[in-house]
C-alpha positions as CSV (number, residue, x, y, z in Angstrom):
1,M,234.0,114.9,-30.3
2,R,232.2,113.3,-33.3
3,F,233.2,110.4,-35.5
4,L,232.9,111.5,-39.1
5,S,234.1,108.3,-40.7
6,I,236.1,105.1,-40.4
7,A,237.6,103.3,-43.4
8,Y,239.9,100.4,-43.9
9,A,242.0,98.6,-46.5
10,L,243.1,95.0,-46.6
11,P,245.8,93.3,-48.6
12,S,244.7,90.8,-51.3
13,L,246.0,87.5,-49.9
14,K,243.4,85.6,-47.8
15,V,245.4,83.1,-45.7
16,N,243.8,80.1,-43.9
17,N,245.2,78.1,-41.1
18,Q,246.3,75.3,-43.4
19,A,248.5,77.6,-45.4
20,I,250.2,78.7,-42.1
21,I,250.7,75.1,-41.1
22,D,252.1,74.0,-44.5
23,E,254.7,76.8,-44.3
24,L,255.5,76.0,-40.7
25,I,256.1,72.3,-41.4
26,E,258.1,73.0,-44.6
27,R,260.4,75.5,-42.9
28,S,260.9,73.4,-39.8
29,R,261.6,70.2,-41.6
30,K,265.4,70.7,-41.6
31,H,265.4,71.1,-37.8
32,L,262.9,68.5,-36.5
33,S,262.4,64.8,-36.8
34,L,259.3,63.3,-38.5
35,N,257.7,62.5,-35.1
36,E,258.4,66.1,-33.9
37,L,256.9,67.5,-37.0
38,R,253.7,65.5,-36.5
39,A,253.6,66.6,-32.8
40,L,254.1,70.2,-34.0
41,E,251.2,70.1,-36.4
42,H,248.9,68.5,-33.8
43,R,249.7,71.2,-31.3
44,V,249.3,74.1,-33.8
45,R,245.9,72.8,-34.9
46,R,244.8,72.6,-31.2
47,F,246.0,76.2,-30.6
48,F,244.1,77.4,-33.6
49,R,240.9,75.7,-32.3
50,L,241.5,77.5,-29.0
51,S,242.2,80.9,-30.5
52,G,239.3,80.7,-33.0
53,T,241.5,81.9,-35.8
54,Q,240.3,80.8,-39.2
55,T,241.6,83.3,-41.8
56,R,243.7,86.5,-42.0
57,Y,244.9,88.8,-44.7
58,H,248.6,89.2,-45.7
59,R,250.3,91.1,-48.5
60,S,250.7,89.3,-51.8
61,N,253.9,89.7,-53.9
62,G,254.4,93.3,-55.0
63,E,252.0,94.8,-52.4
64,K,253.3,97.5,-50.2
65,A,252.1,98.6,-46.8
66,I,252.1,102.3,-47.7
67,D,249.5,101.8,-50.5
68,F,246.9,100.4,-48.1
69,A,247.3,103.2,-45.5
70,V,246.9,105.8,-48.3
71,R,243.9,104.0,-49.6
72,A,242.3,103.9,-46.1
73,G,243.0,107.6,-45.6
74,R,241.5,108.6,-48.9
75,R,238.4,106.5,-48.3
76,A,237.9,108.0,-44.9
77,L,238.1,111.5,-46.4
78,E,235.6,110.6,-49.1
79,K,233.2,109.1,-46.5
80,S,233.5,112.2,-44.3
81,G,232.9,114.7,-47.1
82,L,236.1,116.5,-46.2
83,V,239.1,117.3,-48.4
84,P,242.8,116.9,-47.4
85,Q,243.1,120.6,-46.5
86,D,240.3,120.2,-43.9
87,I,242.5,118.0,-41.6
88,D,244.3,119.9,-38.9
89,L,246.1,117.0,-37.1
90,L,247.2,113.6,-38.2
91,I,248.0,111.0,-35.5
92,Y,249.7,107.8,-36.7
93,T,249.0,104.9,-34.3
94,G,250.5,101.9,-36.1
95,V,253.1,99.5,-34.7
96,G,254.0,98.9,-38.3
97,R,256.6,101.4,-39.5
98,G,259.7,101.6,-41.8
99,W,262.0,103.6,-39.5
100,V,262.6,104.7,-36.0
101,E,262.6,108.4,-36.8
102,P,261.0,110.7,-38.0
103,A,257.4,110.1,-37.1
104,T,255.7,107.8,-39.6
105,A,252.9,110.4,-39.5
106,N,255.1,112.7,-41.6
107,L,255.1,110.2,-44.4
108,F,251.3,110.0,-44.6
109,Q,250.8,113.7,-44.0
110,S,252.7,114.1,-47.3
111,E,251.2,111.2,-49.2
112,L,247.6,112.2,-48.3
113,G,248.2,115.9,-49.1
114,L,247.3,117.0,-45.6
115,I,249.1,120.3,-46.1
116,R,247.5,122.1,-43.2
117,A,248.0,119.3,-40.7
118,T,250.6,119.0,-38.1
119,C,251.3,115.4,-37.1
120,F,252.9,112.9,-34.6
121,D,253.0,109.2,-33.7
122,V,251.5,107.4,-30.7
123,L,252.9,104.0,-30.0
124,D,251.3,101.8,-27.3
125,A,251.2,98.4,-29.0
126,C,247.6,97.2,-29.7
127,A,246.2,100.1,-27.6
128,S,247.8,102.7,-29.9
129,W,244.5,103.5,-31.8
130,I,242.4,104.0,-28.7
131,R,245.2,106.1,-27.1
132,G,245.3,108.2,-30.3
133,V,241.5,108.7,-30.3
134,S,241.6,109.8,-26.6
135,I,244.3,112.3,-27.3
136,A,242.4,113.6,-30.3
137,K,239.3,114.0,-28.1
138,S,241.3,116.3,-25.7
139,F,242.4,118.5,-28.6
140,L,238.9,118.6,-30.1
141,D,237.1,119.3,-26.9
142,Q,239.4,122.3,-26.3
143,R,238.9,123.4,-30.0
144,V,242.6,123.3,-30.6
145,Y,241.9,121.5,-33.8
146,R,238.7,121.2,-35.9
147,N,239.3,117.8,-37.7
148,V,241.7,115.0,-36.8
149,M,242.7,111.9,-38.7
150,V,243.9,108.8,-36.7
151,L,245.7,106.5,-39.1
152,N,247.4,103.1,-38.7
153,C,249.1,100.7,-41.0
154,E,249.5,97.3,-39.4
155,F,251.5,95.3,-41.8
156,N,253.8,93.3,-39.6
157,F,253.6,89.6,-40.6
158,R,256.5,89.5,-43.0
159,E,258.7,91.7,-40.8
160,Y,258.2,90.3,-37.3
161,C,256.2,87.1,-37.6
162,R,257.3,85.0,-40.5
163,S,260.6,84.0,-38.8
164,N,258.5,82.3,-36.1
165,L,257.4,79.8,-38.8
166,E,260.9,78.2,-38.7
167,M,260.8,76.1,-35.5
168,T,264.0,74.6,-34.2
169,R,262.5,73.2,-31.0
170,L,259.0,72.1,-30.1
171,E,259.4,73.9,-26.8
172,D,259.4,77.3,-28.6
173,L,255.9,76.9,-30.0
174,E,254.0,78.5,-27.1
175,N,256.1,81.7,-27.4
176,A,255.9,81.7,-31.2
177,F,252.3,80.8,-31.8
178,S,250.7,84.3,-31.4
179,A,252.5,85.4,-34.5
180,F,250.6,82.8,-36.6
181,T,247.3,84.6,-35.8
182,I,248.5,88.1,-37.0
183,G,246.5,89.7,-39.8
184,E,247.3,92.8,-41.7
185,A,245.1,95.9,-42.2
186,A,245.2,99.7,-42.5
187,T,242.5,102.0,-41.0
188,A,241.7,105.7,-41.0
189,T,239.4,107.4,-38.6
190,I,238.3,111.0,-38.9
191,L,237.1,112.9,-35.9
192,S,235.7,116.4,-35.6
193,A,235.1,119.0,-32.9
194,D,231.3,118.7,-33.4
195,G,229.3,116.7,-30.9
196,E,229.0,116.7,-27.1
197,T,232.0,116.4,-24.9
198,A,230.3,113.8,-22.8
199,D,229.4,111.5,-25.7
200,S,232.8,109.7,-25.5
201,S,235.0,108.9,-22.5
202,F,238.1,106.8,-22.0
203,S,240.1,105.2,-19.1
204,F,243.6,103.7,-19.2
205,K,245.7,101.7,-16.8
206,T,249.2,100.3,-17.2
207,W,251.3,97.6,-15.4
208,G,254.8,98.3,-16.8
209,E,256.4,95.5,-14.8
210,K,254.8,93.1,-17.3
211,H,256.4,94.6,-20.4
212,E,258.4,91.4,-21.1
213,L,255.3,89.3,-21.7
214,C,254.9,90.6,-25.3
215,K,257.7,92.2,-27.3
216,V,259.3,92.9,-30.6
217,L,262.9,93.7,-29.8
218,L,265.2,96.1,-31.7
219,P,268.8,94.9,-32.2
220,N,270.1,97.2,-29.4
221,A,267.5,95.9,-26.9
222,G,270.2,94.6,-24.6
223,D,271.2,98.1,-23.7
224,F,267.7,98.7,-22.4
225,S,267.3,95.6,-20.3
226,S,268.3,95.0,-16.7
227,N,267.3,91.3,-16.8
228,G,268.8,90.2,-20.1
229,L,266.9,89.2,-23.2
230,N,266.0,85.6,-22.1
231,G,266.8,84.3,-25.6
232,I,264.3,86.5,-27.4
233,R,265.4,87.2,-31.0
234,P,265.5,90.8,-32.2
235,M,262.9,91.7,-34.8
236,S,260.7,88.7,-34.0
237,F,257.3,88.7,-32.3
238,F,257.5,87.1,-28.9
239,T,254.7,86.4,-26.4
240,A,254.2,84.5,-23.2
241,P,250.5,83.9,-24.0
242,A,249.3,82.0,-21.0
243,E,250.6,84.6,-18.4
244,L,249.8,87.5,-20.7
245,L,246.2,86.6,-21.3
246,S,245.4,85.6,-17.7
247,F,246.9,88.7,-16.3
248,T,245.5,91.1,-18.9
249,I,241.9,89.6,-18.7
250,R,241.9,89.8,-14.9
251,K,243.1,93.5,-15.0
252,L,240.7,94.4,-17.8
253,V,237.8,93.0,-15.8
254,D,238.8,94.9,-12.7
255,H,239.4,98.1,-14.7
256,F,235.9,97.9,-16.3
257,R,234.2,97.5,-13.0
258,E,236.1,100.4,-11.5
259,A,235.3,102.7,-14.5
260,V,231.8,103.2,-13.2
261,A,231.0,106.2,-15.5
262,I,231.5,103.9,-18.5
263,A,230.3,100.6,-17.1
264,S,227.0,102.1,-16.0
265,R,226.1,103.3,-19.5
266,T,223.9,101.3,-21.8
267,H,225.8,100.2,-24.9
268,D,224.3,99.2,-28.2
269,L,227.4,97.5,-29.5
270,I,230.5,96.0,-27.8
271,V,233.9,95.8,-29.6
272,G,237.0,94.3,-28.0
273,H,240.6,93.9,-29.2
274,A,240.4,90.7,-31.3
275,V,243.4,88.9,-29.9
276,S,241.4,85.6,-29.8
277,R,237.8,84.3,-29.7
278,T,238.6,82.6,-26.4
279,A,239.7,85.8,-24.8
280,T,236.6,87.6,-26.0
281,S,234.4,84.9,-24.6
282,K,236.2,84.9,-21.3
283,V,235.9,88.7,-20.8
284,A,232.2,88.6,-21.8
285,H,231.5,85.8,-19.3
286,L,233.3,87.6,-16.4
287,L,231.7,90.9,-17.1
288,R,228.3,89.3,-17.8
289,L,228.0,91.2,-21.1
290,D,225.2,90.6,-23.6
291,V,227.0,88.4,-26.1
292,A,224.4,89.4,-28.7
293,R,225.8,92.9,-28.7
294,I,229.5,91.8,-29.2
295,F,230.9,92.2,-32.7
296,E,233.7,89.6,-33.1
297,T,236.2,89.9,-35.9
298,H,239.1,87.6,-34.9
299,P,238.0,84.4,-36.8
300,R,238.0,86.2,-40.2
301,F,240.7,88.8,-39.7
302,G,243.0,87.5,-37.0
303,N,244.8,89.8,-34.7
304,T,245.3,93.1,-36.6
305,V,247.1,94.8,-33.7
306,S,246.1,98.5,-33.3
307,A,243.8,98.2,-36.3
308,S,241.5,95.7,-34.6
309,L,239.1,98.2,-32.9
310,P,238.6,100.6,-35.9
311,L,238.5,97.6,-38.4
312,A,235.7,96.1,-36.3
313,L,233.8,99.4,-36.2
314,A,234.1,99.9,-40.0
315,V,233.0,96.4,-40.8
316,A,230.2,96.5,-38.3
317,E,229.0,99.7,-40.0
318,E,229.2,98.0,-43.5
319,E,227.2,95.0,-42.2
320,G,224.5,97.1,-40.5
321,R,225.5,96.3,-37.0
322,L,226.7,99.8,-36.2
323,Q,224.5,102.7,-37.0
324,R,224.7,106.4,-36.3
325,G,223.7,107.4,-32.8
326,M,224.7,104.1,-31.2
327,Q,226.7,104.0,-28.0
328,V,229.7,101.6,-28.4
329,L,231.7,100.0,-25.6
330,L,235.4,99.6,-26.5
331,L,237.6,97.1,-24.5
332,M,241.3,96.8,-25.0
333,G,244.0,94.6,-23.4
334,S,247.4,95.3,-24.8
335,A,251.1,94.5,-24.4
336,G,252.7,96.7,-21.8
337,V,250.5,95.6,-20.0
338,T,247.9,98.3,-20.8
339,T,244.1,98.1,-20.4
340,A,241.7,100.6,-21.9
341,V,238.0,101.0,-21.5
342,G,236.1,103.4,-23.7
343,S,232.6,104.5,-24.5
344,I,231.9,106.4,-27.8
345,K,228.8,107.7,-29.5
346,Y,229.1,106.9,-33.2
């Protein structure tokens, strides 16, 4: 498998922490006392310092998610030197979507003019892109397909996160805060059957019993729950961050150490899921990684869900940190809980 190109597209509105805090205070004013509002602001500022979030990008009025995914797809095609008819398979890996069925990939197969491509979706929360790439590798290594596009369109703030900015109780802040770090982005990755099979490898593990630590519920979630919904609102981003991060980091560290074939390689660049700067630092410390080789994107883009890994790779290439022939270590801890470790030759 060979990486031909990675491209991205961002919405126009650059949002700093102060803008999030201002909206939070304004929308919570009718529910909380003045003293509670002051306490809320103090806690949110402290959480932002811990997460390392500084800015993120959101849609401005009139901007639509579809346009950014199409833009990313066209840019990836242009960078790769391919035309739409060259793509044999499209895998859509975004959490962001407008319907439950059919596959969102069908929309973008049509919009991008990928007339020869079959398509399907892969959904595994923030791990969706790395899952999609590993699936594409299997097809490409077997020469089932020649060229594959992996596309995501992570535009989720308005849909699942903005409601968290209306706080009715201070006690709800911990479960709501992760939504405040969400950024939006679309990415497109084009892979080909060229290259050596051994250049890239992936390993995945899942602890399904921890699925309740991070969720966006559909309205009928109660019919799929044996333990109740515990007060979680449908269509709203919920996390239990303290337990989620501690569990996921511990499992990711163990997973990396057990994936000897990947861990033993020399890597020129290290890219992790940008859930927070604190999480990145913790993993780097526990694994004794060379921090000079880590490319961190969270402070300027926030948590862009499944777009975080390809966005980091594309920006690293733009800025000269990623060059052709480099071996890159990919680290992912995701809701589920799923951990993924990957090594790719770019």
